[in-house]
N, C-alpha and C positions, 0 to 999 in steps of 0.2 A: 511557229507554222509548219517546219519539218515535222515534229511529233506529231501535230494534229493531221497530216496528211496521210505520216506513216499510220496512227490509229484507223481513219478510214480509210484505209489503200482496197481493204476487201469489200467495202461497200459504194465505193466511187463506181460510175461507169467510165469504162477505159478511156475515151474521148475527152472526158471531165477530166481525169485522173491527169493524164497527158496535158492538158491547157496548164493546170494547176502548177504542174512539176516542171514544166520549160519555163513558167513565166517565173519562177523560183530561183531557176539556174540560170537564165540569162539575163532575167528583169525587163523582159517583153511579150509582147502578147505572139500566141503559135499561130500562124496564117495559115492553117488546113484548108481553102478554100483554092488558094492559088501558092503552095507552098515552092521557095526558090531555090533556099541552101540546103545542104547537106544532113544537118540538123533537123528542118523541119521537115524533109522528105523522109525522113526515119521514121517520124511519128507519124507520118500518111503511111505511110505502107504496114507500119504496125496494125493499123486499125482495117487497111483496105487488102492485104496483100496475104490472103490466108489458104493454104493450100496444104491438106492434110501431108503430103511428103515434106513438109518443113517440119513434122514432129520427127520423123526419124531423122531427119537429117544432123537434126542438134542433139538429139541424144547421143553419147557418147559412148553407149556399147552399140545401139544398131545402124547408127551411124557407118560403122567400119564394115558391115555387109555390103551397105547402099555404094558405098564409095569403093571398094573393091569390085564390083559390079563394072563400074566404069573403067578406074584406071589399072585395075589389077590387086592380087593379094600382096605382091611385093612388094606397095608402100604402105601397108598397115602394121602399126606399133602390135608384136602380138598381146594378148589379153593372156595373163594367167589366171585367174577367177572372175567372176562376177558373186555377189553376194544382197540379198536384203537386209541384214542386218549385222551390223560391225560386232559384234559378238560370236556368229558366226564364222568368221577369217579363220580359218586353220594356220599361224603364222607358222608352225613346223614345217610345212609344206611347201613354204615360199622361200624365194632364194634371197641370197645373202642384203641384195638390192633391188627396191621395185619403187612405183607409185600407187598410189592410194588415190581414186577420184570418186566423185558423184556424178551419175551420169544425167543430172536434170538441171545443174546451176551453174553458173559462174563462181569461182573460188574455191570450190570446194576441194582440196587438194594436197596431198603429204607427200614428200619426197623423202623415201626412204631409202638412204644411201650405206645404212647399217643397221641390219633390222634388231641384233645387241644392244643398240642403243637407244632404240624408239621409246619412246613417254607413249605407253598403251595408254594412260590413263587418257592423259591431253589428246593423243590423236582420238580415242573414244568421244570427247567430248565436242571434238573439232566435227568429226566425220555425222555424228549426231544430232547438233545442232543445223549442219549441212542439210542431211535427211527432211529435216523438219521444215525445211526453209521452201516457203511457195515463191519459186524463183519467179517465175510469173508476174504477180502482182508488184514486185516492186518497180519494174519499168513496164509492164504491159507488152511485155514482147512474146508474142500470141507462139508462135512453134514450139514455145516451151511450157504451155499452159498443162498437154496431157502428157508428158514426158511421165514415166514412172522411176521415184526415186530409187536407187539404186548405190550398189558398192561396187565400184570395178577396180582390178587391180592389174597394172600392165607391167611390163619389161621394162628396168630403167634403162633411160638411154643418154647418152653425153658423149660429144666428142674429145675425141684421143688427145688432140692437139692442144686443147686449153680446157678440158674438163668442163667447159660450159654446153649448154643446151641452146642454142638460138633460136627462136622464132622470125618464121619470115611470113606478113601477113599479107595475103595478095589480094586487094580489092577488083574486084568483076562486075562490068555492068553486060546485063544479058548477052552474058558469053566471052566478053572482051576484057584482058585486063588492062586498067589503066595505072596504075601505083600500088605502094606496097610499103612498109615499114619493117625494120628489124628492131626488135626487143631485144636489148641486150642487159645483164648484169639482173637479169629478172627476177633472180632465186640468191643474190649474194647479199652481201651487205652494202647498206649505202642505198642511191637514189636507181631506181629503174631506168632506162634510157627507150625514147622510141626518135628513131630514124626516119623518115620518107625519103623514096624513090621513084621516079617515074621509069617506063619499060626501056628506056636507055641507062637507068642505072645512074642518072643525075639526081643530085641530093636535092630534096626539096625544101624550100624555104618557111617553115613552119613548123611549130609545134602543138600538140595536143594529148592532152593529160600527162606526161612528162617532157621535159628537158630533152633536146639532141645530145649527143654524148660526145664529150670532149674528145675522144678520137674516134672520128667516124667509121662505121665498121666496111670490112672490103666484100666485094661482089661476092655471093653464095658461087661456089662454084657450078652448081645445076640451076642458074638461075633462070637459064630457057628454059628447061626443061618445067621447073615449078610454074611457068606461066604459061606453059603448052597444057600441063595438068588441072591446072585453076581453070581454065577455061573451058575443057571438058566439064568440068564438074559444077561448073556455074552457066552453063548452056541455058537462058529461058527463063533464067530468075532476074528481075529488073536490076537489083545490088544485093551483092554479098560479098561475105569478105572469106576466103578459103584459109586454113594455116598449112604450113609446113614446117620441118625441121629438115637440117641439111648434116646426118651426123656421118662422119669419119667418109665423105663423099656418097652418101648414100642417103635418096627422099624417103621420109616418111611423114604420113597427112599426120596432122595435128587435130582440126576439125573447124567446123564451120559454123560461123557466125552472122545474124542477118541485120543485126545491130549494134555497128562497133561504139562503145561507150554506150549504149540503151538510145544515142543518138542525144546527148546528153554533157555531150563534154565540149567549152568551144574550144576556136582555133585559134593562131596567135601568129599573126595578124588577121583579125575576123575576116577581112575580104574573101580567105580563104575557103571559109565555109560556103559562101558565093559561088566559087570554081568549081567546089568538088560538088557542088549540088546540081549544078549545069552538068554533068557526067550520067544524072539519074532522070530515068527518061519515064514516068509514069503513066504514057501513054499505052505501056504494056500490059501494065494491069488494067487501066480502065478499059483495054481493048476484051478482056476476058468475063467482064460482069455485065 
């Protein structure tokens, strides 16, 4: 069934596609008339919350200008270059360490810690496959539909204390921060860990997509400032995730995500799907229609 859905993904209307995919993932019918859970409401928002500015907000290149205009240039990771094609990259002009990303999708990323050891052939294959991927059709996340596929090369970032770059992913609802998760060991060997925390940095007792870490991560040094910045960037949006890094005591913006896991990842225990769904007020969108 999964292969059939994939082959038909470009032909099916958005709502039908999402209904089929949701049933395959959760084993039950998607309630779009009266959505209650977090994952159900994400599907509803995909279909009904479509603002032109969202395209810029998910474009990994264009979003930097947008974010800088709201919270300041000092929170932006420097861009080293932008290209339309992999073979246009001037590696001789790049520093020893950098990051290669695609602007229009999720997962099209290569961490280069030593360009002299970079496997150009494999990197070309990875990036070219990503450039061809029409990411919108995989989960019908509308903001990605009209993002121009490009390659962006950024400054390499890591914390000097342990050499890791931790993600701090802040969930906000109409400009109010409610909870976040910290992703650890994301680019290391073995399992990636997700740990969720509320506004008081109390650990929340559920998992979503990845297990909790054996040792809980510490409260980030700039946690309160991250909340302040996330709330500014999320003002007027019914539900959005704002990602930051804390590098050597300094905050950097990561990306903006409207559909965490595309709204297709169960919560364990399941009751948290409903608890977090209660935080999304769909009337914000209905009043605009």
